[in-house]
N, C-alpha and C positions, 0 to 999 in steps of 0.2 A: 306838298312836302315840307317837312320842317328841316332846318339845318342842323345836322348832328356836330359836325366839325367845322369850325370857322378859322382860318390861319389870315393874320393881316399883317401886311408889312414886315415879314420876316427877314432878319439880318442875320446871318450864321458865319462863324469863323472858327478856324482852328488855330488858336493862338493870335498872332497878328495876320494870319493869312486868310482874307475874306474867301467864302465859299459859296455863299448865296445872298442875295440882296432883294429886298422889295417882293419877297414871295407871299402871294395872296391867292388863296383858293378855298373852296368849301366842298364838303360832302354832306348831301342831305340824306335824311332816314331812308334806308332801303335800297341806296344806290351802290353801284361799283363805279369808282372814279379812279383813273389811272394817270400816273406820272410818267412820261416817256421821255428819252433823251439819251445822248451817247455817254460812254464813260466819262466820268469827271463833271457831268453837267450839273450835279447838286441832287439828284434824286434820293439816294440814300441818305446825305445830310439832313434832307428836309424830313425824310421819314423819322430819323433818329431824334429829331426836334419834336416833332408831333408826339411820338412815344416817350418822351422825358429823357432819353439818354444823352441830350446835349441841350445846354441852355443858350437861348438866342441873345444876341447883342441888343436887338431892337425887335419890336412888333409884339404880338399877342396870339395866344392860341385859347380858343373857346371851344368847349365840349359840352354838348347838350345845355348850352346856355351859360356854362360857367367858365370863368377865367381860369384856366389850368397852366398859364404860362410858368408860374414857379413852382408848380406841384412836381414832387419826384416822381420817377418812374413807377414804383411800387404803388404809390397812391392812384396813378392814373390807371394802372391796371386795375385797382379795386374799383374805380369809377366806370371801367368798361372799355379800356383800349388795350388790345392783345397785339403783340409784334411777333411776326415771324422773320427773323433776321436774315440777311444775305449769309449764305454759308451754312444756314440750317441750325448750327450751334445746338444739337441735342446734347445730353449729359451721357458721354460714351460709356462711363463705367457703370450706370445704371440700366436695368432692363427696361424693355419697351413699356411694360406696365408701369414700373416706376417713374419713367418720364411723364407718362399721362397723369399719374398721380400727382406729380409735381406740377402739371398744368392746373389741375383742380384744387390747388392748396388753399383757396379761399373757401372751399367746401369741406375742409379737413375734419371738422366736427359732425358731419353728415356723410358716414360711409355708403349709405344707400344712394345717396344723390352721385357721390363719385363712380359708384358701380354702374349706375345708369348711364353716365356719361362716358365711362370706357366702353360699355357695351356699344353706345352708339358710335364711337370712334372705330372699334373694330369691325363694326357693320358697314361704315364708310370705306374702310381699308381693310379688306379681308386678309391681305397678305401679313398685316401686322398681327393679327390673330395667331397666325401660325408661329409667330416670332415673339410672342408676348414675354417669354421667359428668358429671350436673348439679350445680351448687352447691346446697346444702341450702336456701339462700335462695330458689330459685326454685320450691319444692315448695309445694303448698298447705297449709293447716293439717292436714288429714287425713293427707296424706303425710309431713309432717314428724312426727306423732305416730307413723305406722308406723316410721319411721326412728329415732325415740327408743326406742320398744320393742324394735326390732331391735338397736340399739347396746346396750342393757342386756343383752339375751340373748347377746351375742357373748362375754361373759366366762363363761358357763354357771353363772350364780349358783345358790347354793342357795335363797335368799330374794330374790323380786324386789317392790320397793317402787314402788307406782305411785300417783302423785299426781294425781288428778283426770284420767284419761285420756280422758274425754268432753268436758272442758271446750271449749266454743265449735265444737264439731264437728256436721255434719249427722247426722240420725239413721241413715242408711244406714252412713256411715263408722263411728258408734259401734258399730253392730252388728257390722262386720268386726273392729274393734279388740278388742271383748269375746269374739267367738270365738276370735281369736289368744290372748287371756289364757287361756282355758278350755284351748285346746290346749297352751300352754305348760305349764300346770299338769299336764295329763295325761301330758305327757312327763317329769314329776318335779319340777318348779320349784314351790316353795311361794310362795305370795302374799300380801302385805299390801297391801289395796286402800284407798285414800283415795278417796271419790268423793261428789260432791254430789248425784248423781242416785241417790236411795235405791232406785227401783224396780229399776234396773240392778244396783246393788250387791248388793241381797238376793236377786236371781234368780241371781246368778253366785257368791257365796260360800256356804260352808256355815255359818259362825258370824259374829256381828257384834257390835260395840261402839257405843253411841250417845253420842256427846260432845255436851255443852251448856256453854258458857262455862268451857272448860277443864277439866271434870270428866266422867267416865264416869257416866251416869244409867242406863244399861240395857244388858244384854249377854245373849246366848244364841243358839241356832240362829236362822237366818234364818227359818225357818218360824215360830218363836215370835215373832220380833221383828214380823213382817209382822202379827201379830194383837195387838200391844201398842197399846194405845189412843193412847198419846203418840206413837209412831212414826207411826201410821196418820193422826193428825190433822195432825202437823207436817210430815211427810215424804212421805206417799203421797197425800196430797190428798183424803182422805175422812175422815169421822169414824166 
């Protein structure tokens, strides 16, 4: 496999407050890779840097072999990086359909393409079809997460960055979301998954990295990480 995303020696900070240091990892074509860790470990900060929402102090980010470290977020989106941020961040006053159209903005001059992508999204999440004309603000938390995921997939990304997709959702909804994540990956989208629910993350991904206080303390296949005593004790609820 070829490396789609390479993060090398990343150092991130909020003003003068350091958040992450010497972060290095990669995602290969067709992989699901997860970043796990406790609140404040630096997972979301790292994800924001990958998507272009935060400039690093040091290090570099390569995407499809190109250095995108200084590329703004909208240029990274056009290059094939899509972010589903923590908290979903749908456009509340826009309808479900309008949110999806915003996700397909790069195809705005090809209405047939946009319609085909909307049809695919509504097939993936039939609940959204019933609510296509409703403002996004009227959706439940789970439905908003479905919409945020569908909106990101409207751009046909090479890399889908998912930040805490299970946060605040009922277990049955979480199962639906993760089934859709696996389906998107099976259709050819590589995925970088930030997830506090380590059990779901390690069951879904093939490889993972464990962050603690802004640094990577362990990495490997998810099967190996499940047997790591530090991971078992801190994140899987057993010694």
